[in-house]
C-alpha positions in Angstrom: 4.6 11.5 35.5 5.6 10.6 32.0 4.2 6.9 32.6 0.8 8.3 33.8 0.3 10.5 30.8 1.0 7.8 28.3 -1.1 5.0 30.2 -4.5 6.3 29.0 -3.1 6.3 25.3 -2.3 2.6 25.8 -5.7 1.9 27.4 -7.6 3.4 24.5 -5.5 1.6 22.0 -5.8 -1.7 23.7 -9.8 -1.0 23.7 -9.6 -0.4 20.0 -7.6 -3.4 19.2 -9.9 -5.5 21.6 -12.5 -5.5 18.9 -10.5 -7.5 16.5 -8.9 -11.0 16.1 -6.0 -11.7 13.5 -5.2 -14.8 11.7 -3.1 -16.0 8.8 -4.8 -16.0 5.5 -1.9 -17.1 3.3 1.5 -18.3 4.0 3.5 -20.7 6.2 5.9 -18.0 7.4 8.7 -19.6 5.3 9.8 -17.8 2.1 9.1 -19.7 -1.1 6.8 -20.2 -4.1 5.2 -23.5 -3.4 1.6 -24.6 -3.0 -0.2 -23.5 -6.4 -3.6 -25.5 -6.6 -3.7 -26.0 -2.8 -4.6 -24.3 0.3 -3.3 -20.9 0.7 -2.3 -21.4 4.1 -0.2 -24.3 3.4 1.6 -22.5 0.6 5.0 -20.7 0.9 4.8 -17.1 -0.3 7.7 -14.4 -0.6 7.4 -11.0 0.7 3.8 -10.0 0.2 3.5 -6.3 -0.4 0.5 -4.8 -2.0 -3.0 -6.7 -1.3 -6.4 -6.1 -3.0 -9.7 -7.7 -3.8 -10.3 -8.4 -7.4 -13.5 -7.9 -9.2 -13.6 -11.9 -9.5 -13.9 -12.0 -5.4 -10.4 -13.5 -5.0 -7.7 -11.8 -3.0 -4.9 -10.7 -5.1 -1.1 -9.9 -3.9 2.5 -9.2 -5.1 5.5 -10.9 -4.0 8.3 -8.4 -3.7 11.2 -10.6 -3.7 9.2 -13.7 -5.0 8.6 -11.7 -8.3 5.1 -13.0 -8.6 1.6 -12.0 -8.7 -0.6 -14.6 -7.0 -4.2 -15.0 -6.4 -6.2 -16.8 -3.6 -9.6 -18.0 -4.8 -12.9 -17.7 -2.6 -12.4 -21.4 -1.7 -8.9 -20.6 -0.2 -6.9 -22.0 -3.2 -3.8 -20.2 -4.3 -2.5 -19.7 -7.8 0.3 -17.8 -9.6 -1.0 -15.4 -12.2 2.1 -13.7 -13.3 5.7 -14.0 -13.1 8.4 -16.6 -13.4 9.9 -16.1 -10.1 13.0 -14.7 -11.6 14.2 -11.2 -11.5 14.1 -9.3 -14.9 12.1 -7.2 -17.3 10.8 -9.2 -19.9 7.4 -10.8 -21.3 5.6 -7.6 -22.8 3.3 -8.9 -25.4 3.1 -12.4 -24.2 1.4 -14.3 -21.3 1.8 -12.8 -17.9 3.0 -15.9 -16.5 6.2 -15.9 -18.7 7.0 -12.3 -17.7 9.6 -11.3 -15.3 9.4 -8.4 -12.6 11.9 -6.4 -10.7 10.5 -5.9 -7.2 6.6 -5.6 -7.9 5.4 -3.0 -5.1 1.6 -3.0 -5.5 -1.4 -3.7 -7.5 -4.9 -2.4 -8.5 -7.8 -3.0 -10.8 -9.2 -0.7 -13.2 -13.1 -0.4 -13.8 -12.7 -3.0 -16.7 -11.3 -5.5 -14.4 -7.6 -5.4 -15.8 -4.9 -5.7 -13.4 -2.1 -2.9 -13.1 1.2 -3.6 -11.4 3.8 -1.4 -9.9 7.1 -2.8 -11.1 9.4 -0.7 -9.0 12.9 -1.3 -10.1 11.9 -1.5 -13.7 10.4 2.0 -13.0 7.4 1.0 -14.7 3.8 0.3 -14.5 2.4 -2.8 -16.2 -1.0 -4.0 -17.1 -2.3 -7.2 -17.4 -5.4 -7.6 -19.7 -7.5 -10.1 -17.9 -9.3 -11.4 -20.9 -6.3 -12.5 -22.7 -3.7 -12.7 -19.7 -1.4 -10.6 -22.0 1.1 -8.3 -20.0 2.2 -4.7 -21.3 3.9 -1.8 -19.9 1.7 1.2 -19.9 4.0 3.8 -18.1 7.8 4.1 -17.9 10.6 3.2 -20.2 12.6 1.0 -17.8 15.0 3.7 -17.3 15.4 5.7 -14.0 14.6 9.3 -14.2 12.1 12.2 -14.2 10.8 12.9 -17.7 7.8 13.0 -19.9 5.2 15.3 -18.5 2.8 16.4 -21.1 3.5 13.3 -23.3 2.7 9.6 -23.6 3.1 7.8 -20.1 5.0 5.0 -21.8 7.7 7.5 -22.9 8.0 8.8 -19.4 10.7 8.1 -16.7 10.0 7.3 -13.0 12.4 6.9 -10.1 11.3 3.7 -8.3 7.3 4.0 -8.3 5.7 2.6 -5.4 2.1 2.8 -4.9 -1.0 3.3 -7.5 -4.7 3.9 -7.3 -7.3 5.0 -9.6 -9.0 8.4 -8.7 -12.6 9.3 -9.2 -11.9 10.5 -12.6 -10.6 7.2 -13.6 -7.2 8.7 -13.8 -4.2 6.5 -12.3 -2.1 8.1 -9.8 1.4 7.0 -9.2 3.7 7.6 -6.1 7.1 8.3 -7.8 8.9 8.1 -4.5 12.3 8.7 -5.9 11.3 12.1 -7.5 9.1 13.1 -4.5 5.9 13.6 -6.8 2.8 12.1 -7.3 2.2 11.6 -11.1 -1.3 11.4 -12.9 -1.8 9.3 -16.0 -5.0 10.2 -17.9 -6.3 6.8 -18.8 -8.3 8.1 -21.9 -5.5 9.9 -23.6 -2.4 8.1 -21.9 -0.9 11.4 -21.0 1.2 11.9 -17.9 1.6 15.0 -15.7 2.8 15.7 -12.2 0.1 16.0 -10.0 1.8 17.0 -6.7 5.3 17.6 -5.5 8.1 19.9 -6.9 10.8 17.0 -7.6 12.7 17.8 -4.4 11.9 16.7 -0.8 10.6 19.1 1.6 8.2 20.0 4.4 4.4 20.0 3.4 2.6 22.7 5.3 -1.0 22.1 6.6 -3.5 24.0 4.3 -1.1 24.3 1.5 -2.1 24.2 -2.1 -1.5 20.8 -3.8 0.1 22.4 -6.7 3.7 23.5 -6.2 4.1 22.2 -2.6 7.0 19.8 -1.7 6.5 16.1 -0.5 8.8 14.1 1.3 8.9 10.4 0.4 5.3 9.9 -1.1 4.9 6.2 -0.4 1.5 5.1 -0.6 -2.0 6.6 -1.5 -5.8 5.7 -1.5 -8.9 7.7 -2.1 -11.9 7.9 0.3 -15.7 8.0 -0.8 -15.7 11.8 -1.0 -13.0 11.7 -3.6 -10.3 13.0 -1.4 -6.7 11.5 -1.9 -4.8 10.2 1.4 -1.1 10.2 1.2 1.4 8.4 3.5 4.9 9.7 3.3 7.8 7.3 4.3 10.7 9.6 4.8 8.3 12.2 6.1 6.4 10.0 8.5 3.2 11.5 8.1 -0.2 11.4 6.7 -2.0 14.0 4.7 -5.4 14.4 3.1 -5.5 16.1 -0.4 -9.0 18.0 -1.0 -9.0 17.9 -4.7 -11.9 20.3 -5.1 -10.5 22.9 -3.0 -6.8 22.2 -4.1 -5.5 22.0 -0.4 -3.4 19.7 1.4 -4.3 19.0 5.0 -2.1 17.4 7.6 -3.7 14.4 9.1 -1.2 12.4 11.3 2.5 12.3 12.3 4.7 15.1 13.6 7.3 14.6 10.9 9.7 12.8 13.5 10.1 9.0 13.3 8.7 7.2 16.4 6.0 5.1 17.9 4.3 7.5 20.2 0.8 8.8 20.7 -1.4 5.7 20.4 -4.8 6.7 21.5 -4.1 10.2 21.2 -4.5 12.9 18.5 -3.0 11.6 15.3 -1.4 14.8 14.5 0.6 14.6 17.7 1.7 11.0 17.1 5.0 9.7 15.6 5.1 7.3 12.7 7.8 4.9 11.6 8.0 4.7 8.0 4.5 4.3 7.0 4.5 2.1 3.8 0.7 1.1 3.1 -2.6 3.0 3.4 -6.2 2.3 2.9 -9.5 4.0 3.8 -12.2 2.0 5.1 -16.1 2.3 4.3 -16.5 4.5 7.4 -13.4 6.7 6.4 -11.0 5.2 8.9 -7.5 5.6 7.5 -5.5 2.4 8.1 -1.7 2.4 8.0 0.9 -0.4 7.6 3.5 1.4 9.9 6.4 -0.5 8.6 9.4 0.1 10.9 7.1 -0.4 13.9 6.0 -3.6 12.6 2.3 -2.6 13.4 -0.9 -1.7 12.0 -2.4 1.7 13.1 -5.5 3.5 12.4 -6.7 7.0 12.4 -10.2 7.0 13.7 -12.4 9.2 11.4 -14.8 10.3 14.2 -12.1 11.2 16.9 -9.0 12.0 14.9 -7.1 9.7 17.4 -4.4 7.3 16.2 -5.2 3.7 17.5 -2.8 1.0 17.6 -4.7 -2.2 16.1 -2.1 -4.9 15.7 1.8 -5.4 16.4 4.2 -4.8 19.1 6.8 -2.1 17.8 8.9 -5.5 17.8 9.8 -7.7 14.8 8.7 -11.1 14.8 6.1 -13.9 13.6 3.4 -13.9 16.0 0.4 -16.2 16.5 -3.1 -15.9 15.6 -5.7 -14.6 17.9 -5.0 -11.2 20.0 -3.7 -8.4 17.6 -1.6 -7.1 20.2 0.0 -10.2 20.9 0.9 -11.0 17.4 4.3 -9.6 16.2 4.9 -8.8 12.7 7.8 -8.1 10.4 8.0 -4.9 8.3 4.5 -5.0 7.1 4.1 -3.0 3.7 0.5 -3.7 2.6 -2.9 -3.1 4.0 -6.2 -3.5 2.3 -9.7 -2.6 3.7 -12.4 -5.0 2.4 -16.1 -4.0 1.8 -17.0 -6.1 4.7 -14.9 -4.1 7.2 -12.0 -6.9 7.6 -8.7 -5.7 6.8 -5.8 -7.7 4.9 -2.2 -7.3 5.9 0.9 -7.8 3.6 3.1 -8.9 6.6 5.9 -8.9 4.3 9.0 -10.4 6.2 7.0 -13.0 8.1 6.0 -14.1 4.6 2.2 -14.0 5.4 -0.8 -12.4 4.5 -2.8 -11.7 7.4 -6.4 -11.0 8.1 -8.0 -8.8 10.8 -11.8 -9.4 11.3 -14.2 -7.7 14.0 -15.1 -10.2 16.7 
């Protein structure tokens, strides 16, 4: 009986994934930092995490253990933009190529076209002025902690910040995962505050107010076209929608238990396995890099169902072609492009992959 109940879910997920094809966009599958100036597919990359398209039309990504920021131009050429490849915390006030990072997690561009990077184990957010290529720290002191609310962001302390995104108001939102909070930086005044979370992990009830409600491992966030904030919780194994206008949190996916069930069924009844990347596409679908199940899953905005799009819940380095025939290895990054294609930071396969509609 159990097999019969699960069978429709599998069929529905297969139908959803059948619309897509997967290919390697960058990387050879071997960890390294070679290949600058040549084709991205022939280059070695090292544990790609966050991926984003820049205002220049290039695809940018950070290498978590490679300690670099790299760019793939529209002609497919790869270049290193920041980082020496060595671990450290140096270079502020100088050229980004001479700076060192300590496990960079994610990157985003502001409206002016400058690049912001979460430098996780330096407990900081750094900025590259794209006109001068000078790098600075705009938030965090380099010391682990939880302090600074109400004051300048560069005097505040974080605990392993992971994800960032600019909100509709231009503020920078930071997943301060070690403190179980989301912080907000007013980019006009430079002032930092706690936007959500209490500083201690806890359950997040459906319909609860944003202010004063606990979060459990806020890992990755994005905004939809309506201005709602979407959050994936790593330890919580759930997805939430924050209605900023109503000051309410709505449960969107995951029971809170870790697992890989429910594909093709209601997202709220499914189990997730350490989701570590989230991105909202133009149609409002919510894409997840479900890291520990080595898969890409998607909450369908029209049906509310969770669809398995790529991966097998089995770690590996799969071939191009059928997304459900392509094993991945702890993907951390996912980015929905304007044309509907989806980029994946397939971290331990040392590849950036690309999902495209057939």
